[in-house]
C-alpha positions in Angstrom: -0.3 0.5 -0.2 3.4 2.5 0.9 4.7 2.2 -2.8 1.0 3.1 -4.5 0.6 6.2 -2.3 5.1 6.8 -3.2 3.9 6.5 -6.7 0.9 8.5 -6.7 2.8 11.2 -5.3 5.5 10.8 -7.7 2.6 11.1 -10.7 1.4 13.9 -8.9 4.1 16.1 -8.4 4.8 15.3 -12.1 1.3 16.6 -13.1 1.6 20.3 -10.9 5.0 21.0 -11.9 3.9 20.2 -16.2 0.5 22.6 -15.0 3.0 25.7 -13.6 5.2 25.5 -16.6 1.6 25.6 -18.9 -0.6 28.2 -16.8 1.5 29.2 -13.2 5.8 30.5 -14.8 6.0 32.0 -11.1 5.7 29.4 -9.8 7.3 27.0 -12.1 11.1 27.5 -10.0 9.5 26.8 -6.4 7.2 23.5 -8.1 10.0 21.9 -9.5 11.9 21.8 -6.5 9.0 19.0 -5.5 8.7 16.8 -8.3 9.9 13.8 -7.0 12.4 11.9 -9.2 13.7 8.5 -8.6 17.5 8.1 -7.9 19.4 5.3 -7.1 16.0 4.0 -6.3 14.8 5.4 -4.2 12.4 9.0 -4.6 13.5 11.9 -3.5 12.6 15.4 -4.1 14.6 17.5 -6.5 15.2 20.0 -3.8 16.6 17.1 -2.3 18.9 15.9 -5.1 20.1 19.4 -5.8 21.2 20.0 -2.3 22.9 16.7 -2.1 25.1 17.6 -5.7 26.0 21.2 -3.7 27.5 19.2 -1.0 29.3 17.3 -4.1 29.9 20.5 -5.7 34.1 21.4 -5.8 36.0 24.3 -7.1 38.6 27.0 -5.7 37.3 28.4 -3.1 38.5 31.8 -4.1 37.1 31.4 -7.1 33.4 31.1 -7.1 33.2 30.9 -11.3 34.8 27.6 -10.5 32.5 26.0 -8.2 29.7 27.3 -10.1 31.2 25.2 -13.3 31.5 22.2 -11.5 28.2 23.0 -10.2 26.4 23.0 -13.3 28.3 20.8 -14.9 26.9 18.0 -12.0 23.2 19.4 -12.9 23.8 18.3 -16.2 25.0 15.1 -15.6 22.6 14.1 -13.2 19.8 15.5 -15.5 20.6 13.5 -18.1 20.5 10.2 -16.4 16.7 11.1 -15.7 13.5 10.8 -17.4 12.0 14.1 -19.2 9.6 16.0 -16.7 12.5 14.8 -13.4 15.7 16.3 -15.7 13.5 19.6 -16.9 12.4 20.5 -13.3 16.2 19.2 -12.1 17.5 22.4 -14.2 14.9 24.4 -13.6 15.2 24.2 -10.4 19.1 24.3 -10.2 18.7 26.9 -13.5 21.1 25.6 -15.4 21.3 23.3 -19.0 23.9 22.2 -21.3 23.4 25.6 -23.1 25.0 27.4 -20.3 27.7 24.9 -19.4 30.0 26.2 -22.7 29.7 30.3 -20.7 30.6 28.8 -17.6 33.9 27.1 -18.6 34.7 30.5 -20.6 34.5 32.2 -17.4 35.6 29.7 -14.7 39.0 30.0 -17.2 39.3 33.4 -17.4 38.8 33.5 -13.3 41.6 31.4 -13.3 44.1 33.7 -15.7 42.8 36.6 -14.0 44.3 34.8 -10.1 47.3 33.8 -11.5 48.1 37.3 -13.3 47.1 38.7 -10.1 49.4 36.3 -8.2 52.4 36.0 -9.7 52.0 39.3 -12.0 53.6 37.3 -15.6 50.3 35.9 -17.9 49.7 32.3 -16.9 51.1 31.6 -20.7 54.7 31.9 -19.5 54.6 28.4 -17.9 53.8 26.5 -20.8 57.0 26.6 -23.5 54.6 25.8 -26.4 51.8 28.2 -26.0 51.3 30.2 -28.4 50.9 33.7 -26.2 54.7 32.4 -24.6 57.1 35.1 -25.7 60.4 33.3 -26.9 63.4 33.8 -26.4 64.8 35.1 -29.3 62.8 38.6 -27.8 
């Protein structure tokens, strides 16, 4: 009997998300967090899944762009393992999708390069002898 109630809740959460997407755009984010999804054989709310992903996320503590990129990457990877509505709910609640990854990757890279240049007062490329931006020793 308990399993029956869980699946009713599962489908009810999907229905609420679909209806909010269609008719209540101001509530979509909140409703997306309440969508139940099956992860490792257990039903969990999307908001719980996002909390778990946040705890696993790594990045350089002084560079929030690196943390944000890792979080978005993990969200997209987890979303790829979910069903259609669960995937959409996760990306809606987390506010990231595969389209965001190139931009976030670039921002993280630029933050690392800027930090390196600030700390060491030299372009990061000087450490890479074959990099096109490395000044030649002849000049």
